[in-house]
N, C-alpha and C positions, 0 to 999 in steps of 0.2 A: 644679744647682740655680747660685744666683749663688750670688759672693761674698758682697752680705752678708750670704745668708741665714745661710750660711758660716759666718760671723764674730758673727754673731747665735747662734747655735743654738754656738760654744763660747763664746763668753758665760757663756749660757745651760746652758749644763752645767755649768761654773768653776763658775758662783755658788752650784747646785742642791747640790755635791759641800764647800764654802766652811763655815763658821760661818755663823750669823748676826751680819748686819751686815758681813760681813766687806765685803760690795759694793756697789757705788752703785746699784743696779737703774737706776736714770733716766740712767745712758750707753747701756744695752743698748737701743738701738733705732735699725733702720735709716738713721734721715734722719744720726747717727754716721759711720755709715762713709760714705766718700769712693769716687765714679766712678773706678776705677782702668784707664787706658790707659795702654798700648805696654810697651814690652819690660823685662816684667823683673817685672810688679807696678806696674807706673810704678814702682816704687825705683830707687837711682842705682847703674848697674851697678856690677859689682865685680871692691873695689879690692885690693892687695896686702895691706891691712890688713884680719887678720877683727873681723866684727860680724854683729847681731841681720838678719835681714834679712826682709821685713818688718813690724815691729814692729806690735804690735796685731791685725794682719789673716792672716799667719801664724806666724812668731814673739807666742804670745801666754800665755806660760806655764805651759800645759798640755805633757808627756813630749813633746811637737812632734819627726818625725824622718823619715829617710831624704829626705829632698829630691832631688826630679830634674827636667829641668824636657830639652821634644823640644828635639832637636838646630832644629830653625826656631824654639822660641822663643816655641807656641803655646801651649802644654801644661802644665801644674805638679802637677808630683804628690809628694804628702806621706803620712806617718802618726803620728795623732795616739792619745798610748795615756791612756787613764785605770780606773785598774786594772788590772783582767787584761781589758779589749778593746781592742784597736786597730781605728779606723776608715784608710782610705786617704780622706786626699783628694783632688779634683781638682777644676782647674780648668783653664779656655778663655776662648781669647782669640779674639774672635768682630770683626770688621772693626774691631780696633784698641783695643777695649774684652776685659775682664778678666768673665768670665759664673763 
């Protein structure tokens, strides 16, 4: 599953569970999601101050937790909970691009 599809799917899921008019669906297009390259989904490496990881990509406003990255940095796993359902999300880095 590509990150683009993941982000669009999470956005649509969020929009479906929100009151009417709570989201502008014009922004929920795959073209709005950048191609992600490099370590940490192309985000700045972690520092000493806590902050959201990959806002709008992993940190979307849904109940996201349990993030883990493989030691080689090529796979990312995290969970998203909506209601009584939890999904495990996976992203892989292939030739420097996250899919």
